[in-house]
C-alpha distance (Angstrom), angle and dihedral (degrees) to the residues before:
residue distance angle dihedral
M1 . . .
D2 3.78 . .
D3 3.86 109.5 .
D4 3.84 93.7 -134.9
F5 3.77 90.3 49.9
D6 3.80 89.4 51.9
R7 3.78 94.3 49.3
R8 3.86 92.8 48.3
S9 3.81 88.0 49.1
R10 3.81 91.6 54.8
R11 3.81 90.5 47.5
G12 3.78 92.3 51.0
E13 3.79 94.7 -119.4
P14 3.82 122.4 149.7
L15 3.76 105.1 -84.5
G16 3.76 109.7 -164.7
P17 3.81 119.0 -165.8
E18 3.79 115.5 -28.6
L19 3.79 116.1 -96.6
P20 3.84 120.5 -131.0
D21 3.82 111.4 -116.1
D22 3.81 92.7 -121.1
I23 3.79 93.8 63.4
E24 3.81 112.6 101.7
F25 3.80 132.0 -177.3
S26 3.75 88.2 -123.6
D27 3.80 89.4 64.6
L28 3.82 88.5 71.6
D29 3.81 118.1 98.4
P30 3.86 110.0 -92.2
D31 3.82 92.6 -122.4
A32 3.79 89.7 53.9
R33 3.78 91.7 48.4
R34 3.79 89.3 53.9
E35 3.79 90.5 52.4
L36 3.82 89.1 56.9
R37 3.81 93.4 55.8
S38 3.82 90.7 97.5
L39 3.83 87.6 69.2
A40 3.70 129.0 79.3
K41 3.84 108.9 -89.9
S42 3.79 95.7 -111.1
V43 3.85 92.5 47.5
A44 3.82 91.5 45.5
E45 3.81 91.5 53.0
L46 3.83 91.9 46.1
V47 3.78 92.3 48.2
G48 3.76 92.5 44.3
R49 3.79 94.1 52.3
H50 3.81 90.3 51.4
L51 3.82 88.4 50.9
V52 3.79 89.3 52.7
A53 3.77 91.0 50.6
A54 3.77 91.2 49.6
G55 3.76 91.5 51.0
R56 3.75 92.1 50.1
L57 3.79 93.9 48.2
I58 3.79 102.9 39.3
D59 3.78 95.7 98.2
E60 3.81 102.9 34.2
D61 3.88 99.6 35.0
P62 3.84 109.9 12.3
E63 3.74 93.3 170.2
L64 3.76 93.1 57.9
A65 3.84 89.8 42.0
L66 3.76 86.0 57.6
E67 3.76 92.9 52.5
H68 3.81 89.7 55.2
A69 3.80 92.5 47.0
R70 3.82 92.4 46.5
F71 3.81 90.5 52.2
A72 3.77 91.0 49.8
R73 3.77 88.1 51.2
T74 3.84 91.6 55.7
R75 3.87 88.0 58.3
A76 3.79 100.1 39.0
A77 3.76 113.0 20.1
R78 3.81 93.4 149.8
V79 3.83 93.3 59.7
A80 3.79 112.8 94.3
I81 3.81 95.9 -149.6
V82 3.81 89.1 56.4
R83 3.81 92.9 50.1
E84 3.81 89.1 46.8
A85 3.82 92.0 52.6
A86 3.83 89.9 48.9
G87 3.74 92.2 49.6
L88 3.87 95.1 48.8
A89 3.81 92.0 44.6
A90 3.79 90.7 50.8
Y91 3.78 90.5 48.5
H92 3.84 91.7 53.0
A93 3.80 89.6 46.8
G94 3.82 91.7 53.3
E95 3.81 94.1 -111.5
W96 3.73 94.0 138.2
A97 3.78 102.4 171.7
E98 3.76 92.3 45.7
A99 3.84 91.8 49.3
L100 3.79 91.1 48.1
G101 3.85 91.9 51.2
E102 3.80 93.6 47.8
L103 3.80 94.2 47.3
R104 3.74 91.2 46.7
A105 3.79 87.0 55.8
V106 3.77 91.3 51.1
R107 3.74 91.1 50.4
R108 3.83 90.8 52.6
M109 3.80 91.7 46.7
T110 3.81 98.4 47.4
G111 3.78 107.1 17.1
G112 3.84 86.9 -131.9
Q113 3.76 122.3 149.3
A114 3.84 99.4 -160.4
H115 3.73 95.5 107.7
L116 3.83 99.9 45.1
P117 3.86 92.2 106.2
V118 3.82 90.1 54.7
M119 3.78 91.7 46.8
A120 3.79 91.3 50.0
D121 3.78 90.8 47.2
C122 3.78 89.3 52.5
E123 3.81 89.4 55.3
R124 3.88 87.4 52.9
A125 3.83 91.3 48.8
L126 3.83 89.0 50.8
G127 3.86 88.1 55.4
R128 3.80 94.8 -106.5
P129 3.84 104.7 117.3
E130 3.80 90.5 156.0
R131 3.79 90.5 59.4
A132 3.80 89.1 48.7
L133 3.81 89.2 55.4
D134 3.80 91.2 46.7
L135 3.77 91.4 53.9
I136 3.82 91.7 48.6
A137 3.77 90.8 47.5
E138 3.80 89.5 52.1
A139 3.79 91.5 50.5
T140 3.78 96.3 45.5
G141 3.78 104.4 28.0
A142 3.81 89.9 -122.4
T143 3.73 94.8 142.6
G144 3.79 97.1 134.8
T145 3.83 88.3 -128.9
G146 3.78 99.3 96.3
G147 3.77 96.1 -89.2
A148 3.77 120.6 153.7
D149 3.75 115.1 -81.2
K150 3.88 104.6 -120.1
S151 3.84 95.8 173.2
G152 3.85 88.7 103.4
D153 3.86 88.0 62.4
L154 3.74 91.5 63.1
P155 3.82 126.6 84.1
K156 3.76 106.6 -96.8
D157 3.84 94.7 -118.9
V158 3.80 88.9 52.8
A159 3.79 92.8 48.5
V160 3.85 90.8 50.5
E161 3.79 92.4 48.9
L162 3.79 90.3 49.8
R163 3.82 89.4 54.5
I164 3.79 89.6 52.2
V165 3.81 92.8 49.9
S166 3.77 89.5 44.4
A167 3.74 91.2 55.9
G168 3.79 90.0 48.9
A169 3.79 90.5 53.0
R170 3.74 92.4 49.3
R171 3.83 88.7 50.3
D172 3.79 89.6 50.6
L173 3.79 87.4 57.5
G174 3.79 91.6 49.7
Q175 3.81 92.3 -109.0
L176 3.79 96.2 135.0
D177 3.82 98.9 162.9
A178 3.83 90.5 47.9
A179 3.76 90.1 50.8
V180 3.81 88.9 56.6
V181 3.80 92.7 46.9
A182 3.83 91.2 49.0
L183 3.81 89.8 65.1
Q184 3.75 97.7 48.9
G185 3.84 121.7 105.4
P186 3.78 143.4 113.9
D187 3.82 92.7 -70.0
L188 3.78 91.3 58.6
D189 3.81 87.2 92.4
P190 3.83 123.5 127.5
A191 3.79 88.2 -141.0
V192 3.80 92.5 59.3
R193 3.74 117.2 96.8
E194 3.79 110.4 -172.3
P195 3.78 127.2 145.8
W196 3.79 89.4 -100.8
S197 3.85 98.6 41.7
A198 3.75 96.0 97.1
R199 3.83 93.0 51.1
L200 3.80 91.3 45.1
F201 3.81 93.1 49.3
Y202 3.82 91.7 44.8
A203 3.80 92.4 51.1
Y204 3.78 91.1 48.9
A205 3.81 91.7 49.6
D206 3.82 91.3 46.2
N207 3.82 91.8 52.9
L208 3.82 93.3 44.5
A209 3.81 87.9 53.9
A210 3.83 89.8 50.0
A211 3.74 89.1 50.4
G212 3.86 90.3 53.4
R213 3.83 94.8 -111.6
T214 3.84 91.5 130.8
D215 3.80 100.7 165.4
E216 3.80 93.2 51.3
A217 3.82 89.0 44.9
I218 3.76 92.5 55.4
R219 3.81 91.2 49.8
W220 3.78 91.5 51.8
F221 3.77 95.0 44.9
L222 3.79 86.7 54.9
N223 3.82 90.0 49.2
A224 3.81 88.6 51.1
A225 3.79 91.0 49.7
E226 3.81 91.4 53.0
A227 3.85 91.3 49.2
D228 3.78 92.8 45.1
L229 3.76 97.7 88.7
D230 3.84 92.9 162.4
E231 3.86 92.0 48.7
E232 3.81 93.6 -127.3
T233 3.82 94.1 146.0
D234 3.84 134.0 56.5
A235 3.82 89.4 -132.1
A236 3.87 95.6 133.1
E237 3.86 91.2 49.0
R238 3.78 90.5 49.7
A239 3.79 92.8 50.6
F240 3.79 89.3 49.8
E241 3.84 93.1 48.3
L242 3.80 92.1 50.0
G243 3.81 92.3 47.0
A244 3.90 89.9 52.4
E245 3.77 94.1 52.8
């Protein structure tokens, strides 16, 4: 058993999930460690180790990752990196309302826009596609009423992810043609190879398929497969399945 866990148990302190012995505070990203400097050293190290545990577990055991992130939040709720970890862990665990609340707090604390796509996707998951579109419009200025286009102010990866979520929200509302249009832009180019290209091409193909534009969908699934160097999608399989129908 972790010695610190044992000491806190004897003192009757809230324990949180047990930490594996091989998790060290030094495993935490240097920028995150700097954010924890406002805490007492012992608290910073405890919180940091739980953040490391949450990061390690977020894909394989998101529920346990969330337990670690929640515990860190009880000790350091005013630290943005802790609220961010709690929000992302909640998102991976399917706790949409909790994730949305945490990431809203991060946005208030930092003014950052990085998690807007996740926030909008939480609104979709909660059955509120209109709110997702409102959030995206607020971020991009895409109100349809002549407001200033602010999409250029966003990091490119965030802007692309917002387009993907916007298409999903349009599809939720049964607006299939609008979902396809939401994904169009100069970076929807088979010759482009950006980190987000495979996801963008895949989303475009998926929405083309939903709109009944099968031949175009097959072509874009193949484009996605070519761009997906890490083989993170099933684009090639989707193209084959559509071609066999």
